[in-house]
C-alpha positions in Angstrom: 11.7 20.7 -12.2 12.9 18.6 -9.4 10.6 20.1 -6.5 7.4 18.1 -6.3 5.4 21.2 -5.1 6.4 22.9 -8.4 5.8 19.8 -10.6 2.2 19.3 -9.1 1.6 23.1 -9.2 2.2 23.2 -13.0 0.1 20.1 -13.9 -3.5 20.3 -14.6 -4.0 16.8 -13.1 -2.3 14.5 -10.8 -3.3 10.9 -10.4 -2.1 7.4 -9.6 -2.7 5.2 -12.7 -1.8 1.7 -14.1 -0.5 1.7 -17.6 -2.8 -0.8 -19.3 -1.5 -0.6 -23.0 1.2 1.1 -25.2 -0.9 2.1 -28.2 1.9 3.4 -30.3 4.1 6.2 -31.2 3.5 9.4 -33.3 6.1 11.6 -34.6 5.5 15.5 -34.5 7.6 18.4 -35.6 9.4 16.8 -38.5 12.6 18.4 -39.4 15.0 17.7 -42.5 18.3 15.8 -41.8 20.7 15.5 -44.6 22.4 12.0 -44.8 26.0 11.1 -45.7 24.8 10.2 -49.0 23.3 13.7 -49.6 19.5 12.4 -49.4 17.3 14.4 -47.1 15.3 12.4 -44.5 12.5 13.8 -42.3 12.6 12.9 -38.6 10.2 13.9 -35.8 10.0 14.0 -32.0 8.4 10.9 -30.5 5.2 11.0 -28.6 4.0 7.6 -27.3 0.4 6.9 -26.6 -0.9 4.7 -23.8 -4.3 3.7 -22.3 -4.2 4.0 -18.5 -6.5 3.2 -15.7 -6.9 5.9 -13.2 -6.7 4.3 -9.8 -6.9 7.3 -7.7 -7.0 11.3 -8.3 -4.8 13.3 -6.3 -5.3 16.8 -8.0 -8.5 17.5 -9.9 -10.8 14.7 -11.1 -10.5 12.5 -14.1 -12.8 9.5 -14.7 -12.1 6.2 -13.1 -14.7 4.2 -14.6 -13.1 3.5 -17.9 -9.5 3.8 -19.3 -8.2 7.2 -20.6 -5.7 7.9 -23.1 -2.5 9.9 -22.4 0.4 10.9 -24.5 4.0 10.9 -23.3 6.7 13.2 -24.7 9.3 10.9 -25.7 9.9 7.3 -27.0 11.5 5.2 -29.7 13.1 7.4 -32.3 11.5 7.5 -35.8 14.6 5.5 -37.2 14.6 2.9 -34.3 18.2 3.6 -33.2 17.5 5.0 -29.8 15.0 6.4 -27.1 14.5 10.2 -27.0 13.4 11.2 -23.5 13.9 14.3 -21.1 16.8 13.8 -18.7 15.9 11.8 -15.6 12.6 10.6 -17.3 11.5 7.1 -18.1 9.1 5.4 -20.3 6.2 4.0 -18.6 6.1 0.3 -18.7 2.7 -1.8 -19.3 1.3 -3.3 -16.2 3.0 -0.8 -13.8 1.6 1.8 -11.7 2.7 5.4 -11.8 2.0 8.9 -10.3 1.3 11.1 -13.4 1.5 14.8 -13.7 -0.6 15.6 -16.9 -1.3 18.8 -18.9 -4.6 19.4 -20.7 -4.1 20.2 -24.4 -6.2 22.5 -26.4 -8.2 19.5 -27.8 -8.8 18.2 -24.2 -6.3 15.3 -24.7 -3.7 14.8 -21.8 0.1 15.2 -22.3 2.8 13.9 -19.7 6.1 15.7 -20.4 9.3 16.4 -18.5 11.4 14.8 -16.0 9.4 13.9 -12.9 6.2 13.6 -14.8 5.7 9.9 -14.3 6.8 8.5 -11.1 6.8 4.8 -10.6 5.2 3.4 -7.5 7.2 0.7 -5.8 5.3 -2.4 -4.7 3.1 -5.3 -6.0 0.7 -4.1 -8.6 -2.0 -6.5 -7.3 -1.9 -4.8 -4.0 -1.3 -1.5 -5.3 -4.7 -1.5 -7.0 -6.3 -1.4 -3.7 -6.5 2.5 -3.0 -6.1 2.1 0.8 -2.8 0.1 0.2 -1.8 2.7 -2.6 -2.3 5.7 -0.3 0.3 4.1 2.3 3.0 4.3 -0.3 5.9 6.8 -0.1 5.4 7.8 -3.5 1.6 8.6 -3.1 2.1 10.3 0.2 4.9 12.7 -1.2 2.7 13.7 -4.0 -0.4 14.2 -2.1 1.6 16.5 0.4 3.1 18.2 -2.7 -0.3 19.0 -3.9 -1.5 20.3 -0.5 1.5 22.8 -0.7 1.7 23.2 -4.4 3.5 26.2 -6.0 1.7 27.3 -9.0 3.9 28.8 -11.9 3.2 32.6 -12.7 2.9 31.4 -16.5 1.1 29.0 -18.7 -2.0 28.2 -16.7 -5.1 27.9 -19.3 -8.0 26.6 -17.1 -8.5 23.9 -19.8 -10.5 20.9 -18.8 -9.7 17.4 -20.2 -12.2 15.5 -22.2 -11.6 12.9 -19.4 -12.7 15.4 -16.5 -15.2 13.9 -14.2 -17.3 17.0 -14.3 -17.7 16.6 -18.1 
């Protein structure tokens, strides 16, 4: 989805956050692959785990007092030969600030998945940590407006709350 109003409409939470740490990658949905030598190897889809500091909530409220964990669909392939990512998506970099569109999973964890799900915010990270400066950026303003005029999908909304929801 390329239209921000639709991207934020599908998301459970939208927030500006700084990536503090890449915690590691897990591999899910392992499938068998037969190698040239006839041996079978199992390979899974990468999901990369991050610790993130929520700088400002744009849609719904996540805690801001302490870092939260998010899981991003994609990352280094299990055989370490390439990165696996959706088209027009990128791997969040430690220290940088992004607008994240996240989806609550059944266990209360947060998943970031798909193109346009983590939008880098341009500017000096030390200045962007100031919420007033952050709110003046093009990226923040665009996604704040998108939330105001969001288009919710007709499918998939579960009403789940994250374990990091500020109301918990």
